[in-house]
One Martini backbone bead per residue (centre of mass of N, CA, C, O) as a GRO file, in nm:
protein
  120
    1UNK     BB    1  14.387   5.865   4.952
    2UNK     BB    2  14.649   6.064   4.846
    3UNK     BB    3  14.835   6.308   4.928
    4UNK     BB    4  15.018   6.533   4.739
    5UNK     BB    5  15.261   6.564   4.979
    6UNK     BB    6  15.318   6.268   4.967
    7UNK     BB    7  15.567   6.037   4.944
    8UNK     BB    8  15.373   5.801   4.997
    9UNK     BB    9  15.204   5.631   4.726
   10UNK     BB   10  15.026   5.372   4.785
   11UNK     BB   11  14.802   5.346   4.571
   12UNK     BB   12  14.994   5.376   4.329
   13UNK     BB   13  15.171   5.131   4.393
   14UNK     BB   14  14.955   4.916   4.383
   15UNK     BB   15  14.880   4.970   4.090
   16UNK     BB   16  15.165   4.931   3.964
   17UNK     BB   17  15.163   4.626   4.123
   18UNK     BB   18  14.889   4.479   4.065
   19UNK     BB   19  14.761   4.480   4.366
   20UNK     BB   20  15.031   4.409   4.546
   21UNK     BB   21  15.051   4.467   4.871
   22UNK     BB   22  15.277   4.283   4.971
   23UNK     BB   23  15.497   4.395   4.789
   24UNK     BB   24  15.478   4.687   4.878
   25UNK     BB   25  15.530   4.641   5.177
   26UNK     BB   26  15.809   4.513   5.139
   27UNK     BB   27  15.942   4.756   4.990
   28UNK     BB   28  15.896   4.970   5.210
   29UNK     BB   29  16.050   4.816   5.432
   30UNK     BB   30  16.318   4.790   5.283
   31UNK     BB   31  16.366   5.093   5.245
   32UNK     BB   32  16.370   5.164   5.541
   33UNK     BB   33  16.613   4.989   5.614
   34UNK     BB   34  16.811   5.105   5.401
   35UNK     BB   35  16.804   5.395   5.499
   36UNK     BB   36  16.938   5.326   5.761
   37UNK     BB   37  17.186   5.157   5.678
   38UNK     BB   38  17.289   5.298   5.413
   39UNK     BB   39  17.265   5.583   5.524
   40UNK     BB   40  17.483   5.550   5.739
   41UNK     BB   41  17.709   5.472   5.543
   42UNK     BB   42  17.691   5.727   5.373
   43UNK     BB   43  17.757   5.930   5.594
   44UNK     BB   44  18.037   5.818   5.658
   45UNK     BB   45  18.155   5.844   5.372
   46UNK     BB   46  18.124   6.148   5.352
   47UNK     BB   47  18.291   6.227   5.604
   48UNK     BB   48  18.548   6.043   5.481
   49UNK     BB   49  18.570   6.048   5.167
   50UNK     BB   50  18.444   5.768   5.039
   51UNK     BB   51  18.381   5.743   4.716
   52UNK     BB   52  18.305   5.450   4.650
   53UNK     BB   53  18.088   5.426   4.873
   54UNK     BB   54  17.912   5.655   4.783
   55UNK     BB   55  17.840   5.542   4.506
   56UNK     BB   56  17.713   5.275   4.601
   57UNK     BB   57  17.495   5.374   4.805
   58UNK     BB   58  17.353   5.585   4.624
   59UNK     BB   59  17.279   5.397   4.392
   60UNK     BB   60  17.108   5.196   4.549
   61UNK     BB   61  16.899   5.399   4.667
   62UNK     BB   62  16.807   5.519   4.397
   63UNK     BB   63  16.680   5.262   4.281
   64UNK     BB   64  16.469   5.223   4.501
   65UNK     BB   65  16.333   5.499   4.476
   66UNK     BB   66  16.246   5.473   4.181
   67UNK     BB   67  16.062   5.224   4.212
   68UNK     BB   68  15.878   5.400   4.439
   69UNK     BB   69  15.858   5.710   4.348
   70UNK     BB   70  16.109   5.873   4.500
   71UNK     BB   71  16.207   6.150   4.354
   72UNK     BB   72  16.343   6.323   4.578
   73UNK     BB   73  16.594   6.121   4.602
   74UNK     BB   74  16.732   6.086   4.325
   75UNK     BB   75  16.900   6.341   4.271
   76UNK     BB   76  17.089   6.346   4.524
   77UNK     BB   77  17.192   6.054   4.482
   78UNK     BB   78  17.311   6.085   4.201
   79UNK     BB   79  17.508   6.310   4.276
   80UNK     BB   80  17.660   6.149   4.484
   81UNK     BB   81  17.747   5.923   4.296
   82UNK     BB   82  17.906   6.101   4.099
   83UNK     BB   83  18.103   6.213   4.308
   84UNK     BB   84  18.220   5.934   4.375
   85UNK     BB   85  18.318   5.853   4.085
   86UNK     BB   86  18.493   6.153   4.073
   87UNK     BB   87  18.615   6.255   4.338
   88UNK     BB   88  18.381   6.477   4.431
   89UNK     BB   89  18.322   6.705   4.704
   90UNK     BB   90  18.107   6.874   4.584
   91UNK     BB   91  17.829   6.909   4.798
   92UNK     BB   92  17.803   6.661   4.991
   93UNK     BB   93  17.687   6.780   5.255
   94UNK     BB   94  17.427   6.903   5.136
   95UNK     BB   95  17.317   6.640   5.018
   96UNK     BB   96  17.308   6.487   5.286
   97UNK     BB   97  17.104   6.673   5.417
   98UNK     BB   98  16.876   6.609   5.218
   99UNK     BB   99  16.864   6.305   5.266
  100UNK     BB  100  16.810   6.318   5.569
  101UNK     BB  101  16.539   6.471   5.549
  102UNK     BB  102  16.400   6.258   5.371
  103UNK     BB  103  16.432   6.023   5.564
  104UNK     BB  104  16.266   6.144   5.795
  105UNK     BB  105  16.007   6.172   5.630
  106UNK     BB  106  15.972   5.879   5.554
  107UNK     BB  107  15.961   5.762   5.838
  108UNK     BB  108  15.711   5.913   5.929
  109UNK     BB  109  15.522   5.800   5.709
  110UNK     BB  110  15.570   5.500   5.755
  111UNK     BB  111  15.482   5.485   6.052
  112UNK     BB  112  15.195   5.589   5.996
  113UNK     BB  113  15.115   5.363   5.801
  114UNK     BB  114  15.151   5.132   6.002
  115UNK     BB  115  14.949   5.230   6.212
  116UNK     BB  116  14.701   5.235   6.023
  117UNK     BB  117  14.724   4.930   5.918
  118UNK     BB  118  14.886   4.712   6.122
  119UNK     BB  119  15.041   4.517   5.863
  120UNK     BB  120  15.334   4.602   5.735
   0.00000   0.00000   0.00000
């Protein structure tokens, strides 16, 4: 059973994807990798105000987050993406701070899930 304040709702994801644990495990691992790689690219793009890159990275991560039911990520990433599309720097740094905090929380939960399962 998944705790209500848990970001990764593993049992719900397995049920959503027709009990295909291997698929869920692969998607969670892929999202973890992308959060690190694309998240780093997104941070650099925000710092450098590279709006096209902000839009691309934020849109990509938002889609992955939505697929996995990571709703907490979707709103700040969508807003970052829209800011990038419209060359609007308003609030970019604060949004990036939110995404960074969510990324850290995801990583902590993901690593704990890997340790518990031993085979993700």
